[in-house]
C-alpha positions as CSV (number, residue, x, y, z in Angstrom):
1,X,-14.6,-10.8,-2.2
2,X,-12.3,-7.9,-1.5
3,X,-13.6,-4.4,-1.9
4,X,-11.4,-1.4,-3.1
5,X,-12.0,2.3,-3.0
6,X,-12.8,4.0,-6.3
7,X,-10.9,7.2,-5.5
8,X,-7.4,5.6,-5.2
9,X,-4.8,4.4,-7.7
10,X,-3.3,0.9,-7.6
11,X,-0.4,-1.2,-8.7
12,X,-0.5,-4.8,-10.0
13,X,1.4,-5.8,-6.9
14,X,-1.6,-4.7,-4.7
15,X,-0.4,-1.4,-3.3
16,X,-2.7,1.6,-3.2
17,X,-1.9,5.3,-3.6
18,X,-3.9,8.2,-2.4
19,X,-2.7,11.2,-4.5
20,X,-5.5,13.5,-3.5
21,X,-3.0,15.5,-1.4
22,X,0.8,15.9,-1.2
23,X,2.6,14.0,0.1
24,X,0.8,10.9,-1.1
25,X,-0.1,8.0,1.2
26,X,0.6,4.4,0.3
27,X,-0.7,1.1,1.6
28,X,-1.7,-2.4,0.6
29,X,-5.1,-3.4,-0.7
30,X,-7.8,-5.6,0.8
31,X,-6.9,-8.2,-1.9
32,X,-3.4,-8.3,-0.4
33,X,-4.5,-8.4,3.3
34,X,-7.0,-11.2,2.6
35,X,-4.3,-13.2,0.8
36,X,-1.7,-12.6,3.5
37,X,-3.9,-13.3,6.5
38,X,-2.9,-11.9,9.9
39,X,-0.2,-9.3,9.4
40,X,2.4,-9.5,12.3
41,X,5.3,-7.4,11.2
42,X,6.0,-4.5,8.8
43,X,9.4,-3.4,7.5
44,X,8.9,0.0,6.0
45,X,11.3,2.5,4.4
46,X,12.7,5.1,6.9
47,X,11.9,8.8,6.6
48,X,14.4,10.3,4.2
49,X,14.7,7.1,2.1
50,X,14.5,7.6,-1.7
51,X,12.2,5.0,-3.2
52,X,11.9,4.1,-6.9
53,X,8.6,3.1,-8.6
54,X,8.4,-0.6,-9.1
55,X,11.2,-1.5,-6.8
56,X,11.1,-3.2,-3.4
57,X,11.0,-0.8,-0.5
58,X,10.0,-3.0,2.4
59,X,8.3,-6.2,3.6
60,X,5.0,-7.3,5.0
61,X,5.1,-10.4,7.2
62,X,2.0,-12.4,8.0
63,X,1.3,-15.7,9.7
64,X,1.2,-17.3,6.2
65,X,4.2,-15.7,4.4
66,X,6.5,-12.7,3.8
67,X,5.7,-10.4,0.9
68,X,7.7,-7.7,-0.7
69,X,6.4,-4.2,-0.6
70,X,6.9,-2.2,-3.9
71,X,7.0,1.5,-4.3
72,X,4.2,2.8,-6.6
73,X,6.0,6.1,-7.1
74,X,9.5,7.6,-7.1
75,X,10.3,10.1,-4.4
76,X,11.3,10.7,-0.8
77,X,9.6,9.0,2.2
78,X,8.5,11.9,4.4
79,X,6.4,9.9,7.0
80,X,5.9,6.4,8.3
81,X,2.7,5.2,10.0
82,X,4.2,4.4,13.4
83,X,0.8,3.2,14.6
84,X,0.8,0.5,11.9
85,X,4.4,-0.5,12.7
86,X,3.5,-0.9,16.4
87,X,0.2,-2.7,15.7
88,X,0.5,-4.4,12.2
89,X,-3.0,-5.9,12.6
90,X,-4.2,-2.3,11.9
91,X,-3.4,-3.0,8.3
92,X,-5.8,-5.9,8.3
93,X,-8.6,-4.0,10.1
94,X,-8.3,-0.7,8.2
95,X,-6.1,-1.1,5.0
96,X,-7.4,2.1,3.4
97,X,-7.7,4.3,6.5
98,X,-5.6,3.9,9.7
99,X,-3.6,1.1,8.2
100,X,-1.7,3.2,5.6
101,X,2.0,2.5,5.5
102,X,4.1,5.5,4.5
103,X,3.9,8.8,2.7
104,X,6.1,10.0,-0.2
105,X,6.9,13.4,-1.7
106,X,6.6,12.2,-5.3
107,X,9.0,13.1,-8.1
108,X,7.6,10.6,-10.6
109,X,4.6,8.2,-10.8
110,X,5.1,4.5,-11.6
111,X,2.8,2.2,-13.6
112,X,-0.5,2.9,-11.8
113,X,-3.9,1.4,-12.4
114,X,-7.3,3.0,-12.0
115,X,-9.8,1.4,-9.5
116,X,-11.6,-0.2,-12.5
117,X,-8.4,-1.6,-14.0
118,X,-7.2,-3.0,-10.7
119,X,-10.6,-4.5,-9.8
120,X,-10.6,-6.3,-13.1
121,X,-7.1,-7.8,-12.7
122,X,-7.4,-8.5,-9.0
123,X,-10.9,-9.9,-8.9
124,X,-12.1,-7.2,-6.5
125,X,-15.3,-5.1,-6.2
126,X,-15.3,-1.4,-6.1
127,X,-16.9,0.1,-3.0
128,X,-20.1,2.2,-3.6
């Protein structure tokens, strides 16, 4: 069973958001990585792109399928994780650490879930 971090916020579409600092970092959860399988390509929003909470802002391609990436917040993309773009398997290996996707200077939060709410809906365990 997938494990999630208790200190992050989540979306129903399996993105995570670390709002402990600004700009916020965004990635996909272990629930998503397990469902997708081996990730082979990332299409992420470019630096300077305005993203809108709940709307598609990129794609994650795996050996099984292609999935849309949704913005959990509204704001401006200020950084893209080039290491993950160059080696998408990093997202499978470290979805909450080195496999983050992009960072946003937030102007408005979207519909976010607590770790407890996300774990309940996604069938995941919360890490100790």
